[in-house]
C-alpha positions in Angstrom: 0.0 0.0 0.0 2.7 2.6 0.8 4.3 1.9 -2.5 1.1 2.6 -4.3 0.6 5.9 -2.4 4.1 6.8 -3.3 3.5 6.0 -6.9 0.4 8.2 -6.9 2.3 11.1 -5.3 4.9 10.8 -8.0 2.2 11.3 -10.7 1.1 14.6 -9.1 2.6 17.7 -10.8 5.4 19.3 -8.8 4.5 22.5 -6.9 5.8 25.6 -8.7 8.8 27.2 -7.1 8.0 30.4 -5.1 8.3 33.6 -7.1 11.7 35.4 -6.8 11.7 38.4 -4.6 11.4 41.8 -6.2 14.9 43.4 -5.9 15.2 47.1 -5.2 18.3 49.3 -5.1 18.0 52.6 -3.3 20.4 55.5 -4.2 19.7 58.4 -1.9 20.6 59.8 1.5 19.2 60.2 5.0 15.7 60.8 3.6 15.8 57.2 2.5 17.6 55.6 5.4 15.9 57.5 8.2 13.9 55.0 10.3 15.1 52.3 7.9 12.4 53.2 5.5 13.2 50.4 3.0 12.6 47.8 5.8 9.2 49.4 6.4 8.5 48.9 2.6 9.7 45.3 2.9 7.2 44.6 5.7 4.4 46.3 3.7 5.2 44.1 0.7 5.0 41.0 2.9 1.6 42.2 4.2 0.5 42.4 0.6 1.7 38.9 -0.2 4.9 40.0 -2.0 8.6 39.4 -1.3 11.1 42.2 -1.5 14.9 42.3 -1.2 16.8 45.6 -1.1 20.1 47.2 -0.8 20.8 50.9 -0.3 23.6 53.4 -0.8 22.6 56.4 1.3 25.4 58.6 2.5 24.4 61.6 4.5 23.5 64.5 2.2 24.4 62.7 -0.9 23.2 64.1 -4.2 22.5 62.3 -7.5 25.7 64.0 -8.8 27.7 62.4 -6.0 26.1 59.0 -6.7 27.0 59.3 -10.4 30.5 60.5 -9.8 31.3 57.7 -7.4 29.9 55.0 -9.7 27.1 53.9 -7.4 25.1 52.0 -10.0 28.1 50.4 -11.6 29.4 49.1 -8.3 26.1 47.9 -6.9 24.8 46.3 -10.1 27.9 44.1 -10.5 26.6 42.0 -7.6 23.2 41.1 -9.1 20.3 42.2 -11.1 17.7 44.8 -10.0 14.0 45.0 -10.8 13.9 48.7 -9.6 16.4 51.4 -8.8 15.0 54.2 -6.7 16.7 57.6 -7.1 16.4 60.3 -4.4 18.0 63.7 -4.7 19.5 65.9 -2.0 16.5 67.7 -0.5 17.1 71.3 -1.7 18.5 70.8 -5.2 15.2 70.4 -7.0 14.0 73.7 -5.6 16.9 75.8 -6.7 16.8 78.2 -9.8 16.0 76.3 -13.0 19.5 76.7 -14.5 21.0 75.1 -11.5 18.4 72.4 -11.5 19.2 71.7 -15.2 22.9 71.5 -14.4 22.7 69.4 -11.2 19.4 67.6 -10.8 18.2 66.9 -14.3 21.6 66.3 -15.7 22.7 63.7 -13.2 19.3 62.1 -12.9 19.4 61.5 -16.7 23.0 60.2 -16.6 22.1 57.8 -13.8 19.0 56.7 -15.7 21.1 55.9 -18.8 23.6 54.0 -16.7 20.8 51.9 -15.2 19.5 51.1 -18.6 22.9 50.1 -19.9 23.8 47.9 -17.0 20.3 46.5 -16.3 18.0 46.8 -19.3 15.1 45.2 -17.4 15.3 47.5 -14.4 12.8 50.3 -13.9 13.8 53.6 -12.5 11.6 55.2 -9.8 12.1 58.8 -8.6 11.4 59.2 -4.9 9.7 62.6 -4.7 10.7 64.2 -1.4 9.0 67.1 0.5 9.8 70.7 1.3 11.4 71.5 4.7 9.1 73.0 7.2 11.3 76.0 7.8 13.7 77.2 5.1 16.6 79.6 5.8 19.8 80.7 4.1 20.6 80.5 0.5 17.3 79.0 -0.8 15.3 81.9 0.7 17.7 84.5 -0.8 17.9 82.9 -4.2 14.3 81.6 -4.6 12.1 83.6 -2.2 9.0 81.7 -3.3 10.6 78.5 -2.0 11.2 79.9 1.5 8.1 78.3 2.9 7.2 74.6 3.1 4.4 75.1 0.6 6.5 77.0 -2.0 9.5 74.7 -1.8 7.2 71.6 -1.9 5.5 72.8 -5.0 8.8 73.3 -6.8 10.3 70.0 -5.7 7.3 68.1 -7.0 7.2 70.0 -10.3 10.9 69.4 -10.9 10.7 65.6 -10.1 7.8 65.4 -12.6 9.8 67.2 -15.2 12.7 64.8 -14.7 10.4 61.8 -14.8 9.0 63.0 -18.2 12.5 63.2 -19.6 13.6 59.9 -18.3 10.5 57.9 -18.7 10.7 57.0 -15.0 8.0 56.2 -12.5 7.2 58.5 -9.6 6.8 57.6 -5.9 5.0 60.8 -4.8 5.9 60.9 -1.1 6.1 64.8 -1.2 2.5 65.2 -2.6 1.3 62.6 0.0 3.0 64.6 2.8 1.2 67.7 1.4 -2.1 65.9 1.4 -1.6 64.9 5.1 -0.6 68.5 6.0 -3.8 69.7 4.5 -6.2 67.1 5.7 -4.6 65.7 8.9 -2.3 68.3 10.3 -2.5 66.6 13.7 -0.2 63.8 12.3 3.4 64.9 12.7 5.4 63.8 9.6 8.7 65.7 10.5 11.1 64.7 13.2 12.2 67.5 15.6 14.7 69.0 13.1 11.7 69.9 10.8 13.6 68.3 7.9 13.8 64.6 8.2 10.8 62.2 8.5 9.3 61.0 11.7 8.2 57.4 12.0 4.9 58.5 10.5 6.7 60.3 7.6 8.9 57.3 6.7 5.8 55.0 6.8 4.0 57.3 4.4 6.9 57.4 2.1 7.1 53.6 2.2 3.4 53.4 1.3 4.0 55.5 -1.8 6.9 53.4 -2.9 4.9 50.2 -2.4 2.3 51.6 -4.8 5.0 52.5 -7.3 6.8 49.2 -7.2 3.9 46.7 -7.0 1.2 48.8 -8.7 -1.1 47.9 -5.8 -3.3 50.0 -3.5 -1.6 50.6 -0.1 -5.0 51.2 1.4 -5.7 47.5 1.2 -2.8 46.6 3.5 -3.1 45.8 7.2 0.5 46.4 8.3 0.6 49.3 10.8 4.4 49.3 11.6 4.8 50.8 15.1 2.0 53.3 14.6 -1.4 53.5 16.2 -3.8 51.6 13.8 -5.9 54.6 13.2 -2.9 56.8 12.2 -1.5 54.1 9.9 -4.8 53.7 8.2 -5.0 57.5 7.6 -1.5 57.4 6.1 -2.2 54.4 3.9 -5.4 56.2 2.6 -3.4 59.4 1.9 -0.8 57.4 -0.1 -3.7 55.6 -2.0 -5.4 58.9 -2.9 -2.2 60.6 -4.1 -0.7 57.7 -6.0 -4.0 57.3 -7.9 -4.0 60.9 -8.9 -0.3 61.1 -10.0 
């Protein structure tokens, strides 16, 4: 009898192997690594039934120009293939005068995009749209007075990321617009940490929700992973990401 059962089992089709994890490379700075945001994204993916592996190169204050000059993509991609490469610019560069933006942000975004395509033709580039600082001082206020407030800088940053995405054919992860939505509809949720620049736990969670939508093309509002946040706060942030990523 056991031999007969074994024979029947051998006739059954073999179970398909589990799908390979989605592999994501992050090139950015502290806006990406704060609160280990890619790990929050990984947990969100798992909650949605997906598997995600990631690596990140995120030196403090790094710009896309610095990433390009140090050969970030070339170095990282030698160790494996990537499904997505997420690019995040230094926070103030997209809000600078347009000639400077052309020279620094657009130029090096496009150069990195070409390098990604050359080294990994199957990889898709995602631009991680960041947010305006809550209080601007110094050079930005002097050079671009309209960008001296959170709202003014945020508008410029989003516009310039959209312009670059159009040139590159890249996808957008609109974290900045999602932050703006929360500031307008749920100002009681603090997205900034005490320096009024970097993300709080809530801010990183919101950014991860936007990246989840961009990478997996799924609605973050359907997820049940709350991270370390109060369930009602996490639900509001997932909803905000859902609304903004549908509109983009």
